[in-house]
Each structure stands twice: as C-alpha cells, then as structure tokens.
C-alpha positions as CSV (number, residue, x, y, z in Angstrom):
1,X,84.5,17.4,33.0
2,X,88.0,18.9,32.3
3,X,89.0,20.9,29.3
4,X,91.1,17.9,28.1
5,X,87.9,15.7,28.3
6,X,86.0,18.2,26.2
7,X,88.8,18.2,23.6
8,X,88.7,14.4,23.4
9,X,84.9,14.4,23.1
10,X,85.0,17.0,20.4
11,X,87.6,14.9,18.6
12,X,85.3,11.8,18.8
13,X,82.3,13.6,17.5
14,X,84.4,15.1,14.7
15,X,85.6,11.6,13.7
16,X,82.0,10.3,13.5
17,X,81.0,13.4,11.5
18,X,83.8,12.7,9.0
19,X,82.7,9.1,8.7
20,X,79.2,10.3,8.1
21,X,80.0,12.6,5.2
22,X,83.1,11.0,3.6
23,X,83.2,8.3,1.0
24,X,83.2,4.9,2.6
25,X,86.6,3.1,2.1
26,X,86.6,-0.3,0.5
27,X,88.6,-1.6,3.5
28,X,85.7,-0.8,5.8
29,X,83.2,-2.6,3.5
30,X,85.4,-5.7,3.3
31,X,85.9,-5.7,7.1
32,X,82.2,-5.5,7.6
33,X,81.6,-8.4,5.3
34,X,84.2,-10.4,7.1
35,X,82.5,-9.8,10.5
36,X,79.0,-10.4,9.0
37,X,80.2,-13.8,7.8
38,X,81.0,-14.8,11.4
39,X,77.8,-13.5,13.1
40,X,75.4,-16.1,14.3
41,X,72.2,-16.0,12.3
42,X,69.5,-18.1,14.0
43,X,67.6,-20.2,11.4
44,X,64.0,-21.0,12.2
45,X,62.8,-23.9,10.1
46,X,59.0,-23.6,9.6
47,X,57.2,-26.8,8.9
48,X,53.5,-27.0,8.2
49,X,50.7,-27.3,5.7
50,X,49.5,-24.6,3.4
51,X,47.2,-22.2,5.3
52,X,48.5,-23.4,8.7
53,X,49.5,-19.8,9.7
54,X,53.2,-19.7,8.9
55,X,53.0,-16.3,7.2
56,X,51.1,-14.8,10.2
57,X,53.7,-16.4,12.5
58,X,56.6,-14.6,10.7
59,X,54.6,-11.3,10.7
60,X,54.0,-11.6,14.5
61,X,57.7,-12.5,15.3
62,X,59.2,-9.8,13.1
63,X,56.6,-7.1,13.0
64,X,56.8,-7.1,9.2
65,X,53.6,-6.8,7.2
66,X,52.3,-9.6,4.9
67,X,53.3,-7.8,1.7
68,X,56.9,-7.4,2.7
69,X,57.1,-11.1,3.7
70,X,55.7,-12.1,0.4
71,X,58.3,-10.1,-1.5
72,X,61.1,-11.2,0.8
73,X,61.1,-14.9,0.2
74,X,63.8,-16.4,-2.0
75,X,63.8,-20.0,-3.3
76,X,66.6,-22.2,-1.7
77,X,65.5,-25.7,-2.8
78,X,62.9,-27.1,-5.2
79,X,60.4,-27.5,-2.3
80,X,61.3,-24.6,0.0
81,X,62.2,-21.0,0.3
82,X,63.9,-18.8,2.9
83,X,63.3,-15.3,4.2
84,X,66.1,-13.2,5.7
85,X,65.0,-10.6,8.2
86,X,65.3,-7.6,7.9
87,X,67.1,-8.0,4.6
88,X,69.4,-10.4,2.6
89,X,72.3,-7.9,3.1
90,X,71.9,-7.5,6.8
91,X,70.2,-10.7,8.1
92,X,69.8,-11.3,11.8
93,X,67.3,-14.1,11.6
94,X,66.4,-16.5,8.8
95,X,63.1,-18.4,8.3
96,X,63.2,-21.6,6.2
97,X,59.7,-22.3,4.9
98,X,59.2,-25.9,3.6
99,X,56.4,-26.1,1.1
100,X,54.2,-28.8,-0.3
101,X,53.4,-30.6,2.9
102,X,49.8,-31.9,2.6
103,X,49.8,-31.3,-1.1
104,X,52.0,-34.4,-1.8
105,X,54.3,-36.7,0.1
106,X,57.1,-34.5,1.5
107,X,60.6,-35.8,1.4
108,X,62.7,-33.5,3.6
109,X,66.1,-34.8,2.4
110,X,66.9,-31.9,0.2
111,X,66.0,-29.4,2.9
112,X,68.0,-31.4,5.4
113,X,71.1,-31.1,3.2
114,X,70.6,-27.4,2.7
115,X,70.1,-26.7,6.4
116,X,72.7,-29.1,7.9
117,X,74.7,-27.2,10.5
118,X,72.5,-24.1,10.0
119,X,69.1,-24.6,11.6
120,X,68.7,-23.8,15.3
121,X,65.0,-24.3,15.9
122,X,62.2,-26.3,14.3
123,X,58.9,-24.5,14.4
124,X,56.0,-26.8,13.5
125,X,52.9,-24.9,12.7
126,X,49.5,-26.8,13.1
127,X,46.1,-25.4,12.5
128,X,44.4,-26.3,15.8
129,X,41.3,-27.9,14.3
130,X,43.1,-29.7,11.4
131,X,43.3,-33.4,12.3
132,X,44.9,-34.4,9.0
133,X,48.6,-33.9,9.8
134,X,50.2,-37.2,9.1
135,X,52.7,-35.9,6.5
136,X,53.8,-33.2,9.0
137,X,54.3,-35.6,11.8
138,X,56.3,-38.0,9.6
139,X,58.6,-35.1,8.5
140,X,59.2,-34.0,12.1
141,X,60.2,-37.5,13.1
142,X,62.6,-37.8,10.2
143,X,64.2,-34.5,11.0
144,X,64.5,-35.2,14.7
145,X,66.1,-38.6,13.9
146,X,68.8,-36.9,12.0
147,X,69.2,-33.8,14.2
148,X,68.1,-34.8,17.7
149,X,69.7,-31.6,19.2
150,X,67.4,-29.2,17.4
151,X,64.7,-27.8,19.7
152,X,61.1,-28.4,18.4
153,X,58.4,-25.9,19.1
154,X,54.9,-26.8,17.9
155,X,52.7,-23.7,17.4
156,X,49.0,-24.5,17.4
157,X,47.2,-21.7,15.5
158,X,43.8,-20.2,14.8
159,X,42.4,-21.0,18.3
160,X,39.2,-18.9,17.7
161,X,38.0,-21.6,15.3
162,X,37.4,-23.8,18.3
163,X,35.6,-21.2,20.4
164,X,32.1,-22.2,21.5
165,X,30.4,-19.2,19.9
166,X,31.4,-16.8,17.1
167,X,31.4,-13.8,19.5
168,X,33.6,-15.5,22.1
169,X,36.8,-13.6,23.1
170,X,40.3,-14.7,23.8
171,X,40.8,-16.1,27.3
172,X,42.8,-13.8,29.5
173,X,45.1,-14.2,31.2
174,X,46.7,-16.7,28.7
175,X,45.8,-20.1,30.1
176,X,47.7,-22.6,27.9
177,X,50.9,-22.7,30.0
178,X,49.0,-24.5,32.7
179,X,48.7,-28.3,32.9
180,X,45.9,-29.4,32.7
181,X,44.1,-26.6,31.0
182,X,41.8,-24.6,33.2
183,X,38.0,-24.9,32.8
184,X,37.9,-21.6,31.0
185,X,39.3,-23.3,27.9
186,X,36.4,-24.7,25.8
187,X,36.2,-28.4,26.2
188,X,36.2,-29.2,22.5
189,X,39.2,-26.9,21.9
190,X,41.1,-28.5,24.8
191,X,40.4,-31.9,23.4
192,X,41.8,-31.2,19.9
193,X,44.9,-29.4,21.3
194,X,45.7,-32.4,23.5
195,X,45.0,-34.9,20.7
196,X,47.5,-33.1,18.5
197,X,50.1,-33.2,21.3
198,X,49.7,-36.9,21.6
199,X,51.0,-37.3,18.0
200,X,54.5,-36.1,18.9
201,X,55.1,-38.6,21.8
202,X,57.8,-39.3,22.8
203,X,59.7,-36.4,21.1
204,X,60.9,-33.6,23.3
205,X,58.5,-30.9,22.0
206,X,57.3,-27.6,23.4
207,X,53.7,-26.6,22.6
208,X,52.4,-23.0,22.3
209,X,48.8,-22.3,21.2
210,X,48.4,-18.9,19.5
211,X,45.9,-16.9,17.5
212,X,47.4,-14.2,15.2
213,X,44.5,-12.3,13.5
214,X,43.9,-9.0,11.7
215,X,42.1,-6.0,13.1
216,X,39.0,-6.6,11.1
217,X,38.6,-10.1,12.8
218,X,37.7,-8.3,16.0
219,X,39.9,-10.4,18.4
220,X,42.0,-8.7,21.0
221,X,44.9,-8.9,21.4
222,X,45.6,-9.6,17.7
223,X,48.9,-11.4,18.5
224,X,47.4,-13.7,21.1
225,X,50.0,-16.0,22.7
226,X,53.0,-14.1,21.2
227,X,54.6,-13.5,24.6
228,X,54.3,-17.2,25.4
229,X,55.9,-18.0,22.1
230,X,58.8,-15.7,22.7
231,X,59.3,-17.0,26.2
232,X,59.5,-20.5,24.8
233,X,61.9,-19.6,22.0
234,X,64.2,-17.8,24.4
235,X,64.2,-20.8,26.8
236,X,65.3,-23.2,24.1
237,X,67.4,-20.7,22.1
238,X,69.0,-18.2,24.5
239,X,70.8,-15.5,22.5
240,X,71.2,-11.8,22.6
241,X,70.0,-11.6,19.0
242,X,66.6,-12.9,20.0
243,X,66.3,-10.5,22.9
244,X,67.2,-7.5,20.8
245,X,64.7,-8.6,18.1
246,X,61.9,-8.8,20.7
247,X,62.7,-5.3,22.0
248,X,62.2,-3.9,25.5
249,X,59.1,-2.5,27.2
250,X,60.6,0.9,27.8
251,X,61.0,1.5,24.0
252,X,57.6,0.3,22.8
253,X,56.0,3.7,23.2
254,X,58.6,5.2,20.9
255,X,58.3,2.7,18.1
256,X,56.2,4.7,15.6
257,X,56.0,3.4,12.0
258,X,59.5,4.7,11.0
259,X,61.1,3.4,14.2
260,X,59.7,0.0,13.7
261,X,61.2,-0.1,10.2
262,X,64.6,1.1,11.6
263,X,64.6,-1.4,14.6
264,X,66.0,-4.4,12.7
265,X,68.6,-2.3,10.9
266,X,69.8,-1.0,14.3
267,X,70.2,-4.5,15.6
268,X,72.1,-5.6,12.5
269,X,74.6,-2.7,12.7
270,X,74.9,-3.2,16.5
271,X,75.9,-6.8,16.0
272,X,78.4,-5.8,13.4
273,X,80.0,-3.4,15.8
274,X,80.0,-5.9,18.6
275,X,82.4,-7.9,16.3
276,X,84.4,-4.9,15.0
277,X,84.7,-3.3,18.4
278,X,86.6,-6.3,19.7
279,X,89.5,-5.8,17.3
280,X,92.5,-5.4,19.6
281,X,94.1,-2.4,17.9
282,X,92.3,0.7,19.3
283,X,92.8,3.0,16.4
284,X,91.7,0.5,13.8
285,X,88.8,-0.6,15.9
286,X,87.4,2.9,16.5
287,X,87.7,3.8,12.8
288,X,85.7,0.7,11.8
289,X,83.1,1.2,14.5
290,X,82.6,4.9,13.5
291,X,82.2,3.8,9.9
292,X,79.5,1.3,10.7
293,X,77.7,3.9,12.9
294,X,77.9,6.3,9.9
295,X,76.2,3.7,7.7
296,X,73.5,3.2,10.4
297,X,72.8,7.0,10.6
298,X,72.4,7.2,6.8
299,X,70.1,4.1,6.8
300,X,67.9,5.5,9.6
301,X,67.6,9.0,8.0
302,X,66.5,7.4,4.7
303,X,63.8,5.4,6.5
304,X,62.5,8.7,7.9
305,X,62.6,10.3,4.5
306,X,65.2,12.8,5.5
307,X,68.6,13.7,4.1
308,X,71.4,13.4,6.7
309,X,73.0,16.8,6.4
310,X,75.9,18.3,8.5
311,X,73.4,20.7,10.1
312,X,71.1,17.8,11.1
313,X,74.0,15.9,12.6
314,X,75.3,19.0,14.4
315,X,71.9,19.6,16.0
316,X,71.6,15.9,17.1
317,X,75.1,15.8,18.5
318,X,74.5,19.0,20.4
319,X,71.2,17.7,21.9
320,X,72.7,14.4,22.9
321,X,75.8,16.1,24.5
322,X,79.3,15.0,25.4
323,X,78.7,11.8,27.4
324,X,78.7,9.6,24.3
325,X,82.2,10.8,23.2
326,X,83.7,10.1,26.6
327,X,82.1,6.6,26.5
328,X,83.7,5.8,23.2
329,X,87.1,6.8,24.5
330,X,86.5,4.6,27.6
331,X,85.8,1.7,25.3
332,X,89.1,2.1,23.6
333,X,90.9,2.1,26.9
334,X,89.4,-1.3,27.7
335,X,91.5,-2.8,24.8
336,X,94.6,-2.3,26.9
337,X,93.4,-5.3,28.9
338,X,94.2,-8.4,26.7
339,X,91.4,-10.8,25.8
340,X,88.8,-9.9,28.4
341,X,89.1,-6.2,27.6
342,X,88.7,-7.0,23.9
343,X,85.5,-8.9,24.4
344,X,84.1,-6.2,26.8
345,X,85.0,-3.6,24.2
346,X,83.0,-5.5,21.6
347,X,80.0,-5.6,23.8
348,X,80.4,-1.9,24.6
349,X,80.6,-1.0,20.9
350,X,77.5,-3.0,20.0
351,X,75.5,-1.5,22.9
352,X,76.7,2.0,22.0
353,X,75.6,1.5,18.4
354,X,72.2,0.1,19.4
355,X,71.6,3.0,21.8
356,X,72.7,5.6,19.3
357,X,70.4,4.2,16.7
358,X,67.4,4.3,19.1
359,X,68.1,7.8,20.3
360,X,68.6,9.0,16.7
361,X,65.1,7.6,15.9
362,X,63.6,9.7,18.8
363,X,65.4,12.7,17.5
364,X,64.2,12.3,13.9
365,X,60.7,11.6,15.2
366,X,60.9,15.1,16.7
367,X,62.3,16.6,13.6
368,X,59.4,15.2,11.5
369,X,56.9,16.7,13.9
370,X,58.6,20.0,14.6
371,X,59.1,19.4,18.3
372,X,62.6,18.4,19.2
373,X,63.2,16.4,22.4
374,X,65.5,17.9,25.1
375,X,68.8,16.6,26.3
376,X,67.3,14.8,29.3
377,X,64.8,12.9,27.2
378,X,67.5,11.8,24.7
379,X,69.9,10.8,27.5
380,X,67.2,8.7,29.2
381,X,66.5,6.8,26.0
382,X,70.2,6.4,25.3
383,X,70.9,5.1,28.9
384,X,68.0,2.6,28.8
385,X,68.8,1.3,25.4
386,X,72.5,1.0,26.2
387,X,71.8,-1.0,29.4
388,X,69.3,-3.2,27.6
389,X,71.7,-4.0,24.7
390,X,74.8,-4.4,26.9
391,X,73.0,-7.1,29.0
392,X,71.8,-9.0,26.0
393,X,75.1,-8.9,24.2
394,X,76.9,-10.0,27.4
395,X,74.5,-13.0,27.5
396,X,75.2,-13.8,23.9
397,X,79.0,-13.8,24.5
398,X,78.8,-15.8,27.7
C-alpha cells in the first residue's frame, strides 16, 4: 500500500469517527426514513387457532424469546395484531397474527383489507392432532381466492403428541420431506398429517411438520424441522432479507447472547445502507453511509452495555486495520459507472455495513471478556460476513 493509500484510509476512518461522535444531522435522519419507506418488508400472515403454536413459530424464526414477542405485538385490526421484528422503528420482517379462529366464526375481510398489497406469505399453523380445523380451512380458501399469488405454507406442529410412547425421540434425519413418509414415522402420526393435507386440496400448498419445544420438554433438537421450514420459505419467497435473517453457519459459533440481540439491528442498518449507498453522488452517498454505520455502532455498543468512546473506537479501528477504508473508497469509485455502478455500490455499502457490525460484535465480545481478538481473527470474520451479505444482497437486487 502506498503512502497516498494510507492517507486516504486515514481520511475514511476519521470521517467515520466524526460521524460516530458528532450530533446526527436532521438531513441524515430524513434520508434514512425515506430509504426505509422503500425497503421491502416481508409480511408473514399467521393463520391458526389459539394454542396452535404461532408464538413458538415466531420465536424459532426470529430467535426472540416469548416475553419479547408478547410485548412486541401491536393491534392492527379488531381481530388481529402484528409484530415487527426486530422493532417497529427498524422492521425487516412483519408477522400478522389473526386471532379468534376457532373461538368464533372468523371473517377475514378486515384483515384482507389491511394486508392488501403487503402480505408475501401465508403461514397456516395447525396442531398436528387437532382435527377440528374447519374455520381455518375456510379462511385459507377465502384468502387464496382473493390473493391466488400468495404462497401458502402449512406448518403442522407439536409432532411429539403423536409419538407412540412418551419417551420417544424425534426422528433423525428429518423424514417428512419424503413422499410417502418412511416407516420410521409412527403410523398414527403419519395418518393425521396426511389427513390434514387432504383438507387443502386442490390448493397449491407446501407442508412442513415441525416441533418447537422448550429445554425442559426433553426433546432434541428443540427447533425440530426449522431448517426444513426455512428451506421452504426461501424456495417460495427468495430474498436477501430472509437469507440474512437466517444467518450463516460460519457465524453461529460467534452468536453469544449479545450478538444474537445485535444481529437483527445489523441487518436493518445494512439494508438501509444498501439503499443509501446507491445514491449517485459519491460525496453525498458516503456521508450518509458513514452516518448510518455510526448509528449501528452506537446501537451495538448499547446492547453490550458499553459506552462507545473515542478510545474504544480507536482500538477497534487499529485492530481491524486499513483494508476497510480502502474498500469504502473503492465503492465510491464504482459510482463513476452509471446505473450498474450505482446498484453495485449499494450492494457493497450494505455488505460492508453488515460485515462491520459482525466484526464489531466479535471485538466487543473480547472487550467484555478481557481478551481481544487479533487482526487476523477480525479480518476473517469481516471477509466471511462481507461475502455472505454481498451474495444475498445481489440476489435480492437481481
């Protein structure tokens, strides 16, 4: 690297440092709000009876505990409520929970009006051994008749209630993607699962049996069938948002409690910068991108219970090294190529923000434990996170 490159890198880090410790301009906040208003927020419409397993489903998909889910719901109609994850201010996925099915005749007209043009996926949740589902099936058929383009995934829950003995364990490997079911699936359970599937004919429905339990229930894995559910969702709703929400294998070992809390915030800010980074004017775009990254750093630090001081930032930037600054400058050069370069710069900005958030979590993890990671460890996390996010954001924009 030449002396000129070092000066440019130092300038970039200084710009981010100023954004971190300076009052945030109103123009930045208004621009962020504008970009947020255009970000795609997948809406998962949950349909099912009380006690069917909808709360457990949200907990498994988001990694959020039950208490947070209970506090996060907001009423949206007289019969339903919605839950924005990770927060109402930075939503990246929305769950619409219809209520009252099975308690009284459910008329979905009000919910249909609320969700028209918003919902992307209908998740029908059935307790596997509950054969009284007439109201749910009627509602699904009405919704499909008015929105035939919405994918329908039927999640059949609490499989362990159909096991032959109380001490039976989950069947591994997961057998329910095979047709017909293998002989390892208890005959009585197979019969009820197939009987429920017959109710939906001839609708184009995807079925995923799952069993989401608590540690005290004694079943392993606790989120049985979750991978199959994600694979189904991704097949009917391909989007980079979903891929980022699910996360990647190489980061799972780093997701301690604080990192799990920070993960959805990192995704939200990365998606913002994917939009802001595509702004054609290089100077304007970089200023906004750095401002969003500053907000992300403050958010992550607060999750870890730490104050983001200049000393903390200086230590982190020294450990991470100069490569990041060179990358930001390279992103701005892409904007000299009209249209294609703008889109690519947006992907680069989002991926950079995602990777910085991930590596900052690893750094703060070390700070909390008094054992800082070295440059090589941080660089490896950054490179892997950047590649993962870039691929998913490119898919989202394609």
